[in-house]
Biopython code that builds the backbone (N, CA, C, O; Angstrom):
import numpy as np
from Bio.PDB.StructureBuilder import StructureBuilder

atoms = [
    (1, "GLY", "N", (84.275, 141.941, -43.512)),
    (1, "GLY", "CA", (83.184, 141.010, -43.400)),
    (1, "GLY", "C", (83.474, 139.930, -42.380)),
    (1, "GLY", "O", (84.277, 140.118, -41.466)),
    (2, "HIS", "N", (82.823, 138.817, -42.544)),
    (2, "HIS", "CA", (82.899, 137.690, -41.605)),
    (2, "HIS", "C", (84.208, 136.920, -41.678)),
    (2, "HIS", "O", (84.519, 136.156, -40.764)),
    (3, "GLY", "N", (84.969, 137.099, -42.723)),
    (3, "GLY", "CA", (86.231, 136.394, -42.857)),
    (3, "GLY", "C", (86.159, 135.112, -43.660)),
    (3, "GLY", "O", (87.124, 134.348, -43.685)),
    (4, "TRP", "N", (85.030, 134.856, -44.321)),
    (4, "TRP", "CA", (84.888, 133.634, -45.117)),
    (4, "TRP", "C", (85.909, 133.585, -46.248)),
    (4, "TRP", "O", (86.609, 132.587, -46.423)),
    (5, "TYR", "N", (85.988, 134.661, -47.007)),
    (5, "TYR", "CA", (86.936, 134.691, -48.120)),
    (5, "TYR", "C", (88.370, 134.688, -47.602)),
    (5, "TYR", "O", (89.237, 134.029, -48.176)),
    (6, "ALA", "N", (88.617, 135.408, -46.540)),
    (6, "ALA", "CA", (89.958, 135.443, -45.960)),
    (6, "ALA", "C", (90.396, 134.038, -45.558)),
    (6, "ALA", "O", (91.533, 133.641, -45.811)),
    (7, "GLU", "N", (89.504, 133.298, -44.940)),
    (7, "GLU", "CA", (89.838, 131.936, -44.524)),
    (7, "GLU", "C", (90.183, 131.067, -45.741)),
    (7, "GLU", "O", (91.132, 130.284, -45.698)),
    (8, "TYR", "N", (89.427, 131.206, -46.799)),
    (8, "TYR", "CA", (89.704, 130.452, -48.029)),
    (8, "TYR", "C", (91.101, 130.784, -48.558)),
    (8, "TYR", "O", (91.887, 129.885, -48.856)),
    (9, "PHE", "N", (91.398, 132.055, -48.669)),
    (9, "PHE", "CA", (92.698, 132.464, -49.210)),
    (9, "PHE", "C", (93.855, 132.046, -48.304)),
    (9, "PHE", "O", (94.914, 131.652, -48.792)),
    (10, "ILE", "N", (93.661, 132.130, -47.006)),
    (10, "ILE", "CA", (94.695, 131.686, -46.066)),
    (10, "ILE", "C", (94.975, 130.201, -46.257)),
    (10, "ILE", "O", (96.132, 129.782, -46.286)),
    (11, "ARG", "N", (93.914, 129.405, -46.388)),
    (11, "ARG", "CA", (94.092, 127.962, -46.589)),
    (11, "ARG", "C", (94.847, 127.651, -47.878)),
    (11, "ARG", "O", (95.432, 126.578, -48.019)),
    (12, "HIS", "N", (94.830, 128.587, -48.807)),
    (12, "HIS", "CA", (95.518, 128.388, -50.077)),
    (12, "HIS", "C", (96.837, 129.167, -50.147)),
    (12, "HIS", "O", (97.365, 129.409, -51.233)),
    (13, "GLY", "N", (97.359, 129.553, -48.987)),
    (13, "GLY", "CA", (98.702, 130.105, -48.909)),
    (13, "GLY", "C", (98.850, 131.612, -48.987)),
    (13, "GLY", "O", (99.974, 132.110, -49.053)),
    (14, "ALA", "N", (97.765, 132.344, -48.980)),
    (14, "ALA", "CA", (97.851, 133.806, -49.097)),
    (14, "ALA", "C", (98.112, 134.459, -47.740)),
    (14, "ALA", "O", (97.720, 133.943, -46.693)),
    (15, "ARG", "N", (98.779, 135.595, -47.789)),
    (15, "ARG", "CA", (98.852, 136.491, -46.619)),
    (15, "ARG", "C", (97.684, 137.450, -46.776)),
    (15, "ARG", "O", (97.519, 138.069, -47.828)),
    (16, "VAL", "N", (96.883, 137.572, -45.743)),
    (16, "VAL", "CA", (95.618, 138.296, -45.856)),
    (16, "VAL", "C", (95.580, 139.492, -44.921)),
    (16, "VAL", "O", (95.973, 139.412, -43.758)),
    (17, "THR", "N", (95.093, 140.612, -45.466)),
    (17, "THR", "CA", (94.743, 141.793, -44.677)),
    (17, "THR", "C", (93.258, 142.019, -44.880)),
    (17, "THR", "O", (92.795, 142.168, -46.011)),
    (18, "GLY", "N", (92.513, 142.044, -43.792)),
    (18, "GLY", "CA", (91.077, 142.295, -43.856)),
    (18, "GLY", "C", (90.767, 143.654, -43.272)),
    (18, "GLY", "O", (91.272, 144.016, -42.210)),
    (19, "ILE", "N", (89.933, 144.406, -43.971)),
    (19, "ILE", "CA", (89.556, 145.747, -43.521)),
    (19, "ILE", "C", (88.044, 145.857, -43.589)),
    (19, "ILE", "O", (87.437, 145.511, -44.602)),
    (20, "ASP", "N", (87.437, 146.335, -42.520)),
    (20, "ASP", "CA", (85.997, 146.537, -42.527)),
    (20, "ASP", "C", (85.660, 147.773, -41.718)),
    (20, "ASP", "O", (86.301, 148.071, -40.710)),
    (21, "ARG", "N", (84.670, 148.467, -42.163)),
    (21, "ARG", "CA", (84.218, 149.670, -41.476)),
    (21, "ARG", "C", (83.445, 149.326, -40.198)),
    (21, "ARG", "O", (83.352, 150.139, -39.278)),
    (22, "SER", "N", (82.897, 148.117, -40.156)),
    (22, "SER", "CA", (82.123, 147.671, -39.002)),
    (22, "SER", "C", (83.033, 146.976, -37.991)),
    (22, "SER", "O", (83.671, 145.969, -38.302)),
    (23, "GLU", "N", (83.083, 147.519, -36.794)),
    (23, "GLU", "CA", (83.882, 146.903, -35.737)),
    (23, "GLU", "C", (83.363, 145.501, -35.417)),
    (23, "GLU", "O", (84.149, 144.604, -35.111)),
    (24, "ARG", "N", (82.058, 145.311, -35.485)),
    (24, "ARG", "CA", (81.459, 144.000, -35.221)),
    (24, "ARG", "C", (81.941, 142.964, -36.242)),
    (24, "ARG", "O", (82.248, 141.831, -35.872)),
    (25, "MET", "N", (82.010, 143.341, -37.516)),
    (25, "MET", "CA", (82.475, 142.407, -38.540)),
    (25, "MET", "C", (83.945, 142.051, -38.326)),
    (25, "MET", "O", (84.340, 140.905, -38.539)),
    (26, "VAL", "N", (84.746, 143.012, -37.912)),
    (26, "VAL", "CA", (86.156, 142.734, -37.621)),
    (26, "VAL", "C", (86.259, 141.767, -36.444)),
    (26, "VAL", "O", (87.094, 140.863, -36.458)),
    (27, "ASP", "N", (85.423, 141.947, -35.434)),
    (27, "ASP", "CA", (85.420, 141.033, -34.287)),
    (27, "ASP", "C", (85.042, 139.610, -34.710)),
    (27, "ASP", "O", (85.660, 138.644, -34.261)),
    (28, "ILE", "N", (84.041, 139.483, -35.563)),
    (28, "ILE", "CA", (83.620, 138.169, -36.056)),
    (28, "ILE", "C", (84.747, 137.518, -36.856)),
    (28, "ILE", "O", (85.036, 136.334, -36.684)),
    (29, "ALA", "N", (85.380, 138.300, -37.731)),
    (29, "ALA", "CA", (86.494, 137.773, -38.522)),
    (29, "ALA", "C", (87.653, 137.367, -37.615)),
    (29, "ALA", "O", (88.304, 136.351, -37.855)),
    (30, "ARG", "N", (87.906, 138.147, -36.594)),
    (30, "ARG", "CA", (88.995, 137.828, -35.662)),
    (30, "ARG", "C", (88.721, 136.516, -34.928)),
    (30, "ARG", "O", (89.642, 135.735, -34.692)),
    (31, "GLN", "N", (87.474, 136.272, -34.571)),
    (31, "GLN", "CA", (87.114, 135.010, -33.928)),
    (31, "GLN", "C", (87.358, 133.842, -34.887)),
    (31, "GLN", "O", (87.813, 132.778, -34.466)),
    (32, "ARG", "N", (87.062, 134.034, -36.154)),
    (32, "ARG", "CA", (87.233, 132.985, -37.160)),
    (32, "ARG", "C", (88.701, 132.756, -37.495)),
    (32, "ARG", "O", (89.130, 131.613, -37.649)),
    (33, "LEU", "N", (89.472, 133.829, -37.609)),
    (33, "LEU", "CA", (90.823, 133.742, -38.158)),
    (33, "LEU", "C", (91.937, 133.796, -37.127)),
    (33, "LEU", "O", (93.067, 133.401, -37.413)),
    (34, "GLY", "N", (91.630, 134.283, -35.935)),
    (34, "GLY", "CA", (92.677, 134.435, -34.932)),
    (34, "GLY", "C", (93.774, 135.354, -35.442)),
    (34, "GLY", "O", (93.500, 136.457, -35.915)),
    (35, "LYS", "N", (95.008, 134.899, -35.346)),
    (35, "LYS", "CA", (96.153, 135.715, -35.779)),
    (35, "LYS", "C", (96.646, 135.334, -37.169)),
    (35, "LYS", "O", (97.741, 135.727, -37.571)),
    (36, "ARG", "N", (95.843, 134.573, -37.898)),
    (36, "ARG", "CA", (96.261, 134.148, -39.242)),
    (36, "ARG", "C", (96.128, 135.248, -40.275)),
    (36, "ARG", "O", (96.618, 135.103, -41.395)),
    (37, "ALA", "N", (95.467, 136.360, -39.918)),
    (37, "ALA", "CA", (95.292, 137.476, -40.846)),
    (37, "ALA", "C", (95.467, 138.786, -40.100)),
    (37, "ALA", "O", (95.238, 138.863, -38.893)),
    (38, "ARG", "N", (95.867, 139.791, -40.815)),
    (38, "ARG", "CA", (95.921, 141.147, -40.268)),
    (38, "ARG", "C", (94.541, 141.751, -40.472)),
    (38, "ARG", "O", (94.082, 141.879, -41.607)),
    (39, "LEU", "N", (93.876, 142.125, -39.385)),
    (39, "LEU", "CA", (92.517, 142.653, -39.472)),
    (39, "LEU", "C", (92.485, 144.081, -38.956)),
    (39, "LEU", "O", (93.015, 144.389, -37.888)),
    (40, "ILE", "N", (91.855, 144.941, -39.735)),
    (40, "ILE", "CA", (91.841, 146.374, -39.441)),
    (40, "ILE", "C", (90.406, 146.880, -39.430)),
    (40, "ILE", "O", (89.638, 146.611, -40.354)),
    (41, "HIS", "N", (90.051, 147.609, -38.388)),
    (41, "HIS", "CA", (88.765, 148.298, -38.350)),
    (41, "HIS", "C", (88.988, 149.694, -38.909)),
    (41, "HIS", "O", (89.777, 150.464, -38.361)),
    (42, "GLY", "N", (88.306, 150.024, -39.982)),
    (42, "GLY", "CA", (88.461, 151.355, -40.544)),
    (42, "GLY", "C", (87.868, 151.480, -41.929)),
    (42, "GLY", "O", (87.315, 150.531, -42.484)),
    (43, "ASP", "N", (87.997, 152.658, -42.461)),
    (43, "ASP", "CA", (87.492, 153.019, -43.779)),
    (43, "ASP", "C", (88.652, 152.973, -44.765)),
    (43, "ASP", "O", (89.654, 153.660, -44.568)),
    (44, "VAL", "N", (88.534, 152.182, -45.814)),
    (44, "VAL", "CA", (89.654, 152.022, -46.755)),
    (44, "VAL", "C", (90.071, 153.337, -47.403)),
    (44, "VAL", "O", (91.223, 153.481, -47.810)),
    (45, "SER", "N", (89.170, 154.284, -47.506)),
    (45, "SER", "CA", (89.531, 155.566, -48.124)),
    (45, "SER", "C", (90.430, 156.404, -47.222)),
    (45, "SER", "O", (91.014, 157.389, -47.675)),
    (46, "GLU", "N", (90.549, 156.023, -45.945)),
    (46, "GLU", "CA", (91.368, 156.777, -44.992)),
    (46, "GLU", "C", (92.671, 156.074, -44.650)),
    (46, "GLU", "O", (93.350, 156.475, -43.705)),
    (47, "ARG", "N", (93.035, 155.039, -45.391)),
    (47, "ARG", "CA", (94.227, 154.250, -45.085)),
    (47, "ARG", "C", (95.332, 154.518, -46.100)),
    (47, "ARG", "O", (95.220, 154.127, -47.262)),
    (48, "PRO", "N", (96.402, 155.186, -45.660)),
    (48, "PRO", "CA", (97.501, 155.458, -46.590)),
    (48, "PRO", "C", (98.222, 154.190, -47.050)),
    (48, "PRO", "O", (98.885, 154.211, -48.087)),
    (49, "MET", "N", (98.109, 153.080, -46.299)),
    (49, "MET", "CA", (98.767, 151.839, -46.697)),
    (49, "MET", "C", (98.090, 151.185, -47.897)),
    (49, "MET", "O", (98.588, 150.186, -48.416)),
    (50, "LEU", "N", (96.981, 151.726, -48.335)),
    (50, "LEU", "CA", (96.279, 151.184, -49.485)),
    (50, "LEU", "C", (96.672, 151.895, -50.773)),
    (50, "LEU", "O", (95.834, 152.139, -51.642)),
    (51, "SER", "N", (97.934, 152.220, -50.884)),
    (51, "SER", "CA", (98.411, 152.893, -52.087)),
    (51, "SER", "C", (98.461, 151.916, -53.253)),
    (51, "SER", "O", (98.356, 150.704, -53.062)),
    (52, "ASP", "N", (98.621, 152.443, -54.451)),
    (52, "ASP", "CA", (98.732, 151.599, -55.638)),
    (52, "ASP", "C", (99.822, 150.560, -55.456)),
    (52, "ASP", "O", (100.925, 150.879, -55.012)),
    (53, "GLY", "N", (99.518, 149.333, -55.793)),
    (53, "GLY", "CA", (100.496, 148.260, -55.706)),
    (53, "GLY", "C", (100.656, 147.646, -54.336)),
    (53, "GLY", "O", (101.506, 146.773, -54.158)),
    (54, "ALA", "N", (99.870, 148.070, -53.354)),
    (54, "ALA", "CA", (100.008, 147.537, -51.995)),
    (54, "ALA", "C", (99.532, 146.085, -51.893)),
    (54, "ALA", "O", (99.981, 145.341, -51.021)),
    (55, "PHE", "N", (98.616, 145.685, -52.789)),
    (55, "PHE", "CA", (98.042, 144.342, -52.738)),
    (55, "PHE", "C", (98.028, 143.725, -54.125)),
    (55, "PHE", "O", (97.927, 144.428, -55.131)),
    (56, "ASP", "N", (98.129, 142.418, -54.168)),
    (56, "ASP", "CA", (98.041, 141.699, -55.437)),
    (56, "ASP", "C", (96.598, 141.457, -55.856)),
    (56, "ASP", "O", (96.301, 141.386, -57.048)),
    (57, "LEU", "N", (95.704, 141.330, -54.887)),
    (57, "LEU", "CA", (94.303, 141.021, -55.166)),
    (57, "LEU", "C", (93.440, 141.685, -54.105)),
    (57, "LEU", "O", (93.783, 141.693, -52.922)),
    (58, "VAL", "N", (92.324, 142.238, -54.538)),
    (58, "VAL", "CA", (91.347, 142.815, -53.613)),
    (58, "VAL", "C", (90.011, 142.118, -53.854)),
    (58, "VAL", "O", (89.521, 142.061, -54.982)),
    (59, "VAL", "N", (89.437, 141.593, -52.787)),
    (59, "VAL", "CA", (88.120, 140.959, -52.846)),
    (59, "VAL", "C", (87.211, 141.786, -51.961)),
    (59, "VAL", "O", (87.491, 141.970, -50.777)),
    (60, "SER", "N", (86.124, 142.284, -52.527)),
    (60, "SER", "CA", (85.257, 143.171, -51.741)),
    (60, "SER", "C", (83.786, 142.911, -52.034)),
    (60, "SER", "O", (83.099, 143.790, -52.553)),
    (61, "PRO", "N", (83.289, 141.714, -51.707)),
    (61, "PRO", "CA", (81.873, 141.422, -51.935)),
    (61, "PRO", "C", (80.988, 142.330, -51.093)),
    (61, "PRO", "O", (81.302, 142.639, -49.944)),
    (62, "LEU", "N", (79.892, 142.744, -51.679)),
    (62, "LEU", "CA", (78.859, 143.571, -51.053)),
    (62, "LEU", "C", (79.285, 145.021, -50.798)),
    (62, "LEU", "O", (78.488, 145.796, -50.269)),
    (63, "VAL", "N", (80.487, 145.404, -51.147)),
    (63, "VAL", "CA", (80.920, 146.785, -50.926)),
    (63, "VAL", "C", (80.116, 147.753, -51.788)),
    (63, "VAL", "O", (79.802, 148.859, -51.348)),
    (64, "LEU", "N", (79.789, 147.355, -52.982)),
    (64, "LEU", "CA", (79.069, 148.251, -53.884)),
    (64, "LEU", "C", (77.555, 148.165, -53.762)),
    (64, "LEU", "O", (76.833, 148.900, -54.436)),
    (65, "HIS", "N", (77.076, 147.284, -52.917)),
    (65, "HIS", "CA", (75.627, 147.118, -52.759)),
    (65, "HIS", "C", (75.049, 148.251, -51.981)),
    (65, "HIS", "O", (73.841, 148.286, -51.747)),
]
sb = StructureBuilder()
sb.init_structure("model")
sb.init_model(0)
sb.init_chain("A")
sb.init_seg("    ")
for serial, (resi, resn, name, xyz) in enumerate(atoms, 1):
    if name == "N":
        sb.init_residue(resn, " ", resi, " ")
    sb.init_atom(name, np.array(xyz, "f"), 0.0, 1.0, " ", f" {name:<3s}", serial, name[0])
structure = sb.get_structure()
């Protein structure tokens, strides 16, 4: 997405990885976050790094809409 949630979590000390299927959304998030987050363009179902236990928290607003 746009990186709103990522920015919030970064400000509160989190290391953030953002993943979006839309290249445009990744570009927008990159403009907002710069190098403060790892941002990936892709489909989460195709990422082997998303194995069980890879993350402590997943936030995915609008994914199920």
